[in-house]
N, CA, C and O atoms as a DFTB+ gen file, in Angstrom:
436 C
 N C O
     1  1      15.614     -33.903      42.071
     2  2      14.565     -34.327      41.495
     3  2      14.314     -33.171      39.816
     4  3      14.175     -31.993      39.484
     5  1      14.377     -34.230      39.376
     6  2      14.516     -33.358      37.785
     7  2      13.510     -33.732      36.999
     8  3      13.604     -34.746      36.309
     9  1      12.293     -32.869      37.005
    10  2      11.169     -33.369      35.892
    11  2      11.435     -32.726      34.642
    12  3      11.996     -31.632      34.705
    13  1      11.097     -33.262      33.347
    14  2      11.082     -32.658      32.217
    15  2       9.752     -32.046      31.731
    16  3       8.909     -32.675      31.091
    17  1       9.677     -31.063      32.012
    18  2       8.329     -30.189      31.373
    19  2       8.489     -30.097      30.024
    20  3       9.612     -30.134      29.521
    21  1       7.251     -29.954      29.222
    22  2       6.547     -30.346      28.311
    23  2       6.617     -28.773      27.288
    24  3       5.647     -28.016      27.260
    25  1       7.576     -28.556      26.707
    26  2       7.991     -27.276      25.556
    27  2       6.759     -26.938      24.799
    28  3       6.728     -25.710      24.714
    29  1       5.857     -27.400      24.282
    30  2       5.025     -27.644      23.146
    31  2       3.904     -26.765      23.670
    32  3       3.521     -25.955      22.825
    33  1       3.305     -26.710      24.781
    34  2       2.218     -25.880      25.420
    35  2       2.549     -24.479      25.300
    36  3       1.816     -23.621      24.807
    37  1       3.842     -24.285      25.841
    38  2       4.590     -23.187      26.052
    39  2       4.578     -22.303      24.308
    40  3       3.925     -21.365      23.851
    41  1       5.562     -23.124      23.804
    42  2       5.486     -22.327      22.418
    43  2       4.046     -21.981      21.352
    44  3       4.009     -21.118      20.476
    45  1       2.830     -23.024      21.777
    46  2       2.022     -22.854      21.340
    47  2       1.308     -21.534      21.692
    48  3       0.629     -20.921      20.868
    49  1       1.514     -21.108      23.042
    50  2       0.691     -20.194      23.887
    51  2       1.568     -18.595      23.472
    52  3       1.004     -17.503      23.394
    53  1       2.994     -18.842      23.261
    54  2       3.675     -17.783      22.399
    55  2       3.113     -17.423      21.152
    56  3       2.745     -16.288      20.848
    57  1       3.072     -18.224      20.591
    58  2       2.733     -18.209      19.492
    59  2       1.399     -17.605      19.026
    60  3       1.354     -16.955      17.981
    61  1       0.169     -17.839      19.888
    62  2      -0.860     -17.468      19.999
    63  2      -1.155     -16.324      20.780
    64  3      -2.249     -15.762      20.802
    65  1      -0.149     -15.996      21.419
    66  2      -0.341     -14.605      21.749
    67  2       0.373     -13.459      21.303
    68  3       0.306     -12.265      21.595
    69  1       1.057     -14.107      20.540
    70  2       1.786     -12.800      19.033
    71  2       0.829     -12.449      18.321
    72  3       0.387     -11.305      18.213
    73  1       0.355     -13.663      17.657
    74  2      -1.048     -13.736      16.518
    75  2      -2.082     -12.522      16.757
    76  3      -2.575     -11.612      16.090
    77  1      -2.149     -13.109      18.352
    78  2      -3.343     -12.202      19.272
    79  2      -3.343     -10.797      19.142
    80  3      -4.150     -10.017      18.636
    81  1      -2.289     -10.651      19.692
    82  2      -1.494      -8.843      19.639
    83  2      -1.553      -8.512      18.165
    84  3      -2.318      -7.594      17.870
    85  1      -0.992      -8.999      17.345
    86  2      -1.129      -8.175      15.589
    87  2      -2.423      -8.173      15.351
    88  3      -2.879      -7.100      14.955
    89  1      -3.555      -9.549      15.545
    90  2      -4.495      -9.072      15.322
    91  2      -5.547      -7.973      16.188
    92  3      -6.590      -7.493      15.742
    93  1      -5.065      -7.782      17.280
    94  2      -5.749      -6.784      18.218
    95  2      -5.464      -5.157      17.412
    96  3      -6.261      -4.246      17.189
    97  1      -4.130      -5.267      17.144
    98  2      -3.415      -4.075      16.761
    99  2      -4.292      -3.723      15.290
   100  3      -5.007      -2.738      15.104
   101  1      -4.064      -4.612      14.518
   102  2      -4.734      -4.298      13.158
   103  2      -6.050      -4.140      13.099
   104  3      -6.638      -3.529      12.206
   105  1      -6.653      -4.788      14.229
   106  2      -8.797      -4.279      13.998
   107  2      -8.756      -2.991      14.795
   108  3      -9.640      -2.156      14.604
   109  1      -7.835      -2.782      15.636
   110  2      -8.067      -1.272      16.112
   111  2      -7.422      -0.025      15.082
   112  3      -7.726       1.135      15.359
   113  1      -6.689      -0.248      14.108
   114  2      -6.024       0.480      13.502
   115  2      -4.745       1.005      13.612
   116  3      -4.313       1.983      13.003
   117  1      -4.103       0.246      14.490
   118  2      -2.839       0.679      14.800
   119  2      -1.857       0.340      14.152
   120  3      -0.802       0.963      14.033
   121  1      -2.189      -0.812      13.629
   122  2      -1.387      -1.544      12.675
   123  2      -1.922      -1.920      11.171
   124  3      -2.932      -2.595      10.975
   125  1      -0.901      -1.256       9.909
   126  2      -1.633      -1.089       8.645
   127  2      -0.775      -1.966       7.729
   128  3       0.429      -1.722       7.654
   129  1      -1.215      -2.788       7.155
   130  2      -0.046      -3.531       6.010
   131  2      -0.488      -2.965       4.713
   132  3      -1.469      -3.253       4.028
   133  1       0.389      -2.158       4.541
   134  2       0.330      -1.679       3.264
   135  2       0.369      -2.315       1.866
   136  3       1.328      -3.064       1.678
   137  1      -0.624      -2.132       0.701
   138  2      -0.939      -2.402      -0.364
   139  2      -0.081      -1.776      -1.231
   140  3       0.482      -0.819      -0.701
   141  1       0.248      -1.991      -2.477
   142  2       0.973      -1.166      -3.484
   143  2      -0.260      -0.185      -3.736
   144  3      -0.083       1.007      -3.484
   145  1      -1.406      -0.577      -4.182
   146  2      -2.471       0.582      -4.665
   147  2      -2.556       1.442      -3.480
   148  3      -3.537       2.180      -3.573
   149  1      -1.755       1.652      -2.183
   150  2      -2.202       2.750      -1.077
   151  2      -1.333       3.506      -1.315
   152  3      -1.432       4.455      -0.537
   153  1      -0.239       3.657      -2.196
   154  2       0.807       4.333      -2.253
   155  2       0.561       5.116      -3.801
   156  3       0.345       4.458      -4.818
   157  1       0.641       6.782      -3.787
   158  2       0.538       7.503      -5.066
   159  2       2.484       7.992      -4.801
   160  3       3.144       8.369      -3.832
   161  1       2.723       7.761      -5.984
   162  2       3.802       8.378      -6.532
   163  2       4.328       9.714      -6.576
   164  3       3.457      10.563      -6.387
   165  1       5.147      10.032      -6.711
   166  2       4.841      11.633      -7.037
   167  2       4.755      12.032      -8.467
   168  3       4.034      12.923      -8.916
   169  1       5.795      11.064      -9.312
   170  2       5.757      11.073     -10.520
   171  2       3.944      11.164     -11.153
   172  3       3.635      11.688     -12.223
   173  1       3.141      10.635     -10.355
   174  2       1.944      10.721     -10.651
   175  2       1.036      11.989     -10.673
   176  3      -0.127      12.176     -11.029
   177  1       2.149      12.902     -10.082
   178  2       1.655      14.438     -10.141
   179  2       2.372      15.273     -11.284
   180  3       3.018      14.548     -12.041
   181  1       2.414      16.626     -11.589
   182  2       2.571      17.237     -12.253
   183  2       2.701      18.519     -12.058
   184  3       1.809      19.130     -12.647
   185  1       3.446      19.217     -11.470
   186  2       3.289      20.664     -11.456
   187  2       3.170      21.560     -12.535
   188  3       3.962      21.287     -13.437
   189  1       2.328      22.707     -12.792
   190  2       2.408      23.519     -13.677
   191  2       2.735      24.766     -13.421
   192  3       2.247      25.607     -12.667
   193  1       3.780      24.777     -14.273
   194  2       4.464      26.660     -13.861
   195  2       3.385      27.440     -13.937
   196  3       2.393      26.784     -14.254
   197  1       3.171      28.604     -13.771
   198  2       2.387      29.397     -13.915
   199  2       3.301      30.598     -14.359
   200  3       4.287      30.862     -13.671
   201  1       3.008      31.345     -15.495
   202  2       3.805      32.209     -16.300
   203  2       2.873      33.644     -16.398
   204  3       1.886      33.665     -17.133
   205  1       3.151      34.478     -15.837
   206  2       2.134      35.993     -15.902
   207  2       2.115      36.026     -17.322
   208  3       3.071      36.134     -18.090
   209  1       0.706      35.901     -17.613
   210  2       0.080      36.832     -19.077
   211  2       0.401      35.596     -19.692
   212  3       0.665      35.901     -20.855
   213  1       0.535      34.279     -19.551
   214  2       0.006      32.726     -20.563
   215  2      -0.692      32.164     -19.779
   216  3      -0.560      32.125     -18.555
   217  1      -1.528      31.660     -20.461
   218  2      -2.986      30.738     -20.336
   219  2      -2.344      29.163     -19.777
   220  3      -1.240      28.726     -20.102
   221  1      -3.055      28.662     -19.126
   222  2      -2.924      27.351     -19.093
   223  2      -4.198      26.527     -18.845
   224  3      -5.206      26.894     -18.241
   225  1      -3.896      25.048     -19.573
   226  2      -5.446      24.581     -19.293
   227  2      -5.661      23.169     -18.217
   228  3      -4.942      22.177     -18.334
   229  1      -6.338      23.232     -17.576
   230  2      -6.339      22.132     -16.412
   231  2      -8.218      21.645     -16.649
   232  3      -9.198      22.331     -16.941
   233  1      -8.078      20.400     -16.403
   234  2      -9.061      19.886     -16.268
   235  2     -10.378      20.361     -15.063
   236  3     -10.034      20.701     -13.931
   237  1     -11.766      20.335     -15.431
   238  2     -12.799      21.035     -14.754
   239  2     -13.261      19.776     -13.725
   240  3     -13.947      20.063     -12.744
   241  1     -12.892      18.462     -13.957
   242  2     -13.096      17.720     -13.042
   243  2     -12.036      17.443     -11.716
   244  3     -11.065      16.702     -11.876
   245  1     -12.226      17.907     -10.786
   246  2     -11.119      17.697      -9.675
   247  2     -10.750      16.298      -9.834
   248  3     -11.370      15.443     -10.467
   249  1      -9.208      16.113      -8.912
   250  2      -8.384      15.014      -8.549
   251  2      -8.943      14.288      -7.472
   252  3      -9.819      14.696      -6.709
   253  1      -8.467      13.355      -7.460
   254  2      -9.385      11.932      -5.690
   255  2      -8.402      12.606      -4.574
   256  3      -8.042      12.163      -3.484
   257  1      -8.189      13.460      -5.032
   258  2      -7.063      13.887      -3.458
   259  2      -7.223      15.382      -3.490
   260  3      -7.177      16.235      -4.376
   261  1      -7.413      15.379      -2.298
   262  2      -7.373      16.971      -1.592
   263  2      -5.991      17.268      -0.454
   264  3      -5.513      16.505       0.385
   265  1      -5.674      18.432      -0.756
   266  2      -4.287      18.738       0.252
   267  2      -4.732      19.650       1.233
   268  3      -5.374      20.664       0.956
   269  1      -4.377      19.281       2.471
   270  2      -4.441      20.639       3.521
   271  2      -3.050      20.900       4.395
   272  3      -2.386      19.902       4.675
   273  1      -2.618      22.111       4.805
   274  2      -1.420      22.719       5.310
   275  2      -2.069      22.079       6.699
   276  3      -3.228      22.145       7.109
   277  1      -0.894      21.434       7.279
   278  2      -0.958      21.001       8.472
   279  2       0.599      21.164       9.399
   280  3       1.576      20.451       9.173
   281  1       0.567      21.949      10.163
   282  2       1.860      22.397      10.763
   283  2       2.736      22.712       9.894
   284  3       3.849      22.205      10.039
   285  1       2.544      23.493       8.916
   286  2       3.339      23.773       7.847
   287  2       3.650      22.622       6.788
   288  3       4.674      22.636       6.104
   289  1       3.023      21.976       6.737
   290  2       3.442      20.563       5.898
   291  2       2.138      20.277       4.851
   292  3       1.077      19.822       5.279
   293  1       2.353      20.594       3.467
   294  2       1.493      19.762       2.723
   295  2       0.800      18.166       2.768
   296  3       1.109      17.233       2.027
   297  1       0.035      18.160       3.588
   298  2      -0.446      16.791       3.765
   299  2      -1.798      16.589       2.701
   300  3      -2.623      17.469       2.457
   301  1      -1.793      15.051       2.081
   302  2      -2.856      14.739       0.739
   303  2      -3.692      13.807       1.555
   304  3      -3.082      12.999       2.257
   305  1      -5.126      13.798       1.568
   306  2      -6.045      12.759       1.688
   307  2      -6.753      12.459       0.127
   308  3      -7.071      13.205      -0.800
   309  1      -6.812      11.216       0.309
   310  2      -7.371      10.422      -0.642
   311  2      -9.118      10.514      -0.616
   312  3      -9.677      10.060       0.382
   313  1      -9.763      10.970      -1.471
   314  2     -11.607      11.091      -0.759
   315  2     -12.120       9.909      -1.387
   316  3     -13.273       9.557      -1.140
   317  1     -11.182       9.070      -2.398
   318  2     -11.465       7.435      -2.670
   319  2     -11.572       6.374      -2.091
   320  3     -12.362       5.437      -2.202
   321  1     -10.312       6.668      -1.153
   322  2      -9.735       5.375      -0.450
   323  2      -9.859       5.871       0.701
   324  3      -8.941       6.634       1.001
   325  1     -10.908       5.681       1.715
   326  2     -10.518       5.661       2.937
   327  2      -9.699       5.705       4.028
   328  3      -9.304       4.574       4.310
   329  1      -9.270       6.585       4.781
   330  2      -7.712       6.663       5.222
   331  2      -6.448       6.174       5.153
   332  3      -5.591       5.641       5.858
   333  1      -6.762       6.776       3.383
   334  2      -5.512       7.057       2.745
   335  2      -4.954       8.381       3.038
   336  3      -5.610       9.313       2.573
   337  1      -3.798       8.714       3.760
   338  2      -3.358      10.300       3.897
   339  2      -1.752       9.892       3.744
   340  3      -1.146       8.827       3.864
   341  1      -1.358      11.251       3.421
   342  2       0.397      10.814       3.059
   343  2       0.774      12.480       3.000
   344  3       0.176      13.488       2.626
   345  1       1.937      12.221       3.509
   346  2       2.449      14.248       3.253
   347  2       3.372      13.333       1.757
   348  3       3.783      12.237       1.376
   349  1       3.228      15.139       1.303
   350  2       3.904      15.056      -0.330
   351  2       5.359      15.819       0.266
   352  3       5.489      16.869       0.894
   353  1       6.537      14.665      -0.289
   354  2       7.526      14.655      -0.332
   355  2       8.227      15.075      -1.977
   356  3       7.589      14.970      -3.025
   357  1       9.842      15.617      -1.861
   358  2      10.334      15.317      -3.040
   359  2      11.146      13.901      -2.902
   360  3      11.166      13.124      -1.947
   361  1      11.951      13.802      -4.443
   362  2      12.620      12.394      -4.421
   363  2      13.807      12.308      -3.106
   364  3      14.433      11.282      -2.842
   365  1      13.939      13.538      -2.416
   366  2      14.782      12.991      -1.292
   367  2      14.286      13.109       0.190
   368  3      14.821      13.523       1.219
   369  1      12.803      12.477      -0.162
   370  2      11.986      12.504       1.257
   371  2      12.196      13.856       1.983
   372  3      12.422      13.770       3.190
   373  1      12.158      15.051       1.450
   374  2      11.711      16.306       2.169
   375  2      10.190      16.586       2.055
   376  3       9.896      16.402       0.874
   377  1       9.466      16.828       2.524
   378  2       8.190      17.284       2.894
   379  2       7.799      18.596       2.365
   380  3       8.054      19.407       3.255
   381  1       7.477      18.986       1.701
   382  2       7.136      20.152       0.768
   383  2       6.082      20.876       1.854
   384  3       5.013      20.409       2.246
   385  1       6.663      22.083       2.206
   386  2       5.925      23.240       3.047
   387  2       5.016      23.957       2.293
   388  3       4.983      24.072       1.068
   389  1       4.336      24.393       3.064
   390  2       3.141      25.352       2.896
   391  2       3.376      26.864       3.176
   392  3       3.676      27.271       4.299
   393  1       3.229      27.638       2.141
   394  2       3.115      29.160       2.678
   395  2       2.187      29.705       2.882
   396  3       1.116      29.463       2.325
   397  1       2.438      30.876       4.027
   398  2       1.143      31.158       4.504
   399  2       1.040      31.000       5.589
   400  3       0.366      31.860       6.155
   401  1       1.559      29.978       6.388
   402  2       1.129      29.169       7.414
   403  2       2.346      28.954       8.137
   404  3       3.264      28.256       7.705
   405  1       2.359      29.740       9.582
   406  2       3.653      29.314      10.370
   407  2       4.002      28.134      10.218
   408  3       3.173      27.266       9.946
   409  1       5.454      27.844      10.384
   410  2       5.999      26.551      10.178
   411  2       7.170      26.393      11.930
   412  3       7.779      27.120      12.715
   413  1       6.888      25.084      11.718
   414  2       7.981      24.776      13.105
   415  2       9.533      25.180      12.708
   416  3      10.032      24.970      11.602
   417  1      10.132      25.741      13.722
   418  2      11.521      26.260      13.907
   419  2      12.157      25.701      14.594
   420  3      11.872      25.216      15.689
   421  1      13.254      25.698      13.946
   422  2      14.553      24.299      14.729
   423  2      15.072      25.402      16.010
   424  3      15.722      26.404      15.712
   425  1      14.751      25.129      17.276
   426  2      15.397      25.537      18.315
   427  2      16.880      25.413      18.180
   428  3      17.413      24.335      17.919
   429  1      17.651      26.709      18.390
   430  2      18.985      26.762      18.800
   431  2      19.550      26.153      19.970
   432  3      18.992      25.057      20.036
   433  1      20.199      26.241      20.747
   434  2      20.684      25.858      21.989
   435  2      21.633      26.871      22.382
   436  3      22.223      26.780      23.459
């Protein structure tokens, strides 16, 4: 007895399962679709070199980002876009470290 099965319901069930899983992960925040405005480029920031005895001028208005040292790495939070968090890195994707807090050390075997 060779009965042929209709594969269309199985395909539709599989596609709906995948879409439902993606929707549930997105709804609960485990999946984020990045938009171009979510990214802040390092070129948007400038480091002012401080030289003893020289004055420099900065704006009195604070930036929309705040930084915090977490596990020895400088983490930036955006105060205007809720949930936008990132690690400050250089052009080689190396994280900017914090001074004054212990950082994780590489263990030698």
